[in-house]
C-alpha angles and dihedrals in degrees: 000000000000124000089172111078083133132138106200124194097060094289098202090131092050092049091051090052092048092246099121105074133051091199103042135264094288090066098053110130096017120137110246126230113180118212112214133175098306115341141055120260093250133013095221124032121182120199135166120255112284097012116136122241119211115208108201123189105223092163135087097245133065116267142176139185121227126174111241090228092052094241095126143358140174088247089068089061104032097043091226135070106241130056104214123221110285094018129106141198130203121218128185118205108195102181119078115238146099112285122191110202138179146186108253092211096054108019146031135243087247089069099259120136119353100016139130145164129254115199112200120197129341097331126145113243131162113189120219131043117281097008095116090059094055125073126202119259126206100216136060111260091221091241118123122193113195128209124238096004096063100020131018095223134040090233094055089050092051092048089056095049132098131210112294095022126133120228105200115195126202122215117288143105108271113200100199143094110245120215122189120197097155116093129236095016123148119215109194132175120213090219121026096207097041103043099080130174104201118194092188084209087280098096130056103231140010097221123356120188124202098165134082125257099016119154124196116194143177105000145100133242122192144163097024117157088230124001137003097212121007133184115183132180095354140130111221123022137163132189113187131175092355127157119203119177139164096004112153100237119009134357108209112007139180116182128181086352134125139196102037149125138211111199142167089003137134135215132182140156097033114148087208116027134325092221127023136177114174147164100022134117119204090017096181087201140137134204106195134171097352132143124221118182137159096011127127088246123010092210134005130176122177117201093345132135148098109116090000111148127190104189147170097350142133120240106178141153094006123132085251131000124220113359119172110176148174123238135168090218091080133048125261104035137208114059106233151159099023120152118214109186142156096009132143109224117178144154096004094164098090112147095188101080118092108250138196118231094249094060099049096091094063093061118138100016130117103203122006124186101196113190094330131144131218099356123155124216107191137175099341127149111226123176146162109019127156095225120009137354093205121008126185111194145156123248132219124207123131085324131032111250117197122204107237139173095006116154122211108188139166098354125146108223127174145146098042119153099217103018138331091221119027140178113195123220118280089010096148139244132302102035115138141187125201142163093001122148109225145136104218142019139186117245095031113250093025095146096036095049100030104042128150095251122104093268122056138147107226115224129209114249129249108272094194087080087073092059093047093049091048090055092052092049090051089051096050117125120246098236146340122268114215091216090057090050093049094048094062118108119277118232128253117257112290128221117278127242108260111269114257094020113173117264106234129165114229097258121138087358099160098045092055102037121118110203094196127202112003093205096058096119099027122108099223094200093055092042097050096041093065104038114124095012119132141114121339120227089264092050090047092051098046093037093055091046090050091048097048104034097072089053091049092047093047093049091050095047093048094047092051092047091052089047090053093047092050092058098048124102096168096083131063130240093261096052091046092052090049091053093048090053094047091049093050102036105039105068113236095324093070094058091041091053089052093053091045100047114013113030116112111168097053119076115249094236090053093050091049093049093045098049103026094038092049090054093046092050090048094050089046091054090050091051096046092044093049094049096045105035112344126255113266 
């Protein structure tokens, strides 16, 4: 189940080259449902009317998808019954409704085996039998059901529980997938590190929740084919003192859900993201005092926002750190109004974690705002990234999503390979940068000229990010291997939930949540020592010159080359077209080659002075700038 068929960085170039879609351009914007052996990537998928659904076979056996009522099937589109491994088929269901569907090879139209539900349009649907007759309750019932004393399995205890009950689980390895359809339950382990739900890469999820107000506490989920802990389509959720590692999609995951919190939890080894909150507005959700390490992404949130807070947490040694984003493949675009504050974000250029193709482009960045609106990035410490500390960038899916009106304020950013603060090309208007401590920015002068005061001079973004992103999209692996996920390192033991903690169903979570000290994970000495750093006037002057001069030179060289070509009658159409392509598609060297070997209407001395002199002047500016004030 991938929510990340995303190509951050404004991937217009990648789209033109055909690099931005595994399934082809016709599938851009489709909702994805993975087909595994032998289950669908999610049990319930909600899409708007008329949106396409791409069924992708990520398993090793043939699969298909057929509506139980016969209204649609992948066979109608593909012209053959099976979808072979690695293939995909896109289906569009135009009529609103609730559609149960199944794989005819591994399930039945009655919902047994490989079966799931597709909800099209604004249609009421409550998954699970009996859920509609039960309402959430706000207080513990006082009843405790113990596993394995009262029931041998977690699932049998849950099936016997009523709203407000506590299911208390003793240490052990529980080889089962747990499904919760009763509201306001609390699942609690007696030992976070010894109560382990092990999917053995044979079951989709560790714990999946389809009911409102469910809290899961003090336990571990590992080796699921998809997610460690999953809430979907609910109001009210809480995950406290959870550990999720080496699950083959996400670690701790809330989808199409509101009013929740993830706290004091840990995630590692996720090929997608360790923590995820997606498709909600307003989300009314908090992520607080969590640790994400050695994932492909530490955090990802597609089309989420509105009172969504990511606070006081550690995001370290992932392939990329915190990556909220906008996609057309989920409802409620764009991503917006997320606050990222008080976090420690470091060394997110780790190539070791297993990664899904859709996450590859984010590599080497601390915080990425990809196609989002009105986000706030405040008072974080961000250090040591191969590419960017903080990157504001557009995103391209079926639609182009600019990043607008995002505020980056009061962060300490250092040790970035390309730039500490960066605005990608075509990002969009209204983004501002103020009071950040940093050493480099792209474009140069980003904070000085695009501050958050009333007056600012908007800069164009750095277009080279597009090329970098395109390269990572091209390098992305085809699929995730379970063996590779399982072989990743297990975490150390994590802190236990306090003894005697109150049993409290997850009702009105956001309104009653106290986020605590926003500097919990911040090294104050590091933070304060770099505030208000940035380029000096000399750095700003030479940096701007160094940034703009190559663009000016290239524009002049190309214009003169085209002027020369337009006045020539000694070459044929074919030769002229070849030179035009060389000039446009071979950066710098193409136009230089034309002036060196093909130009006829421009004197040789003038061409030499224009091209050679331009390069000499540029190198001189770099040398002077580096010796006097340093190039930003």
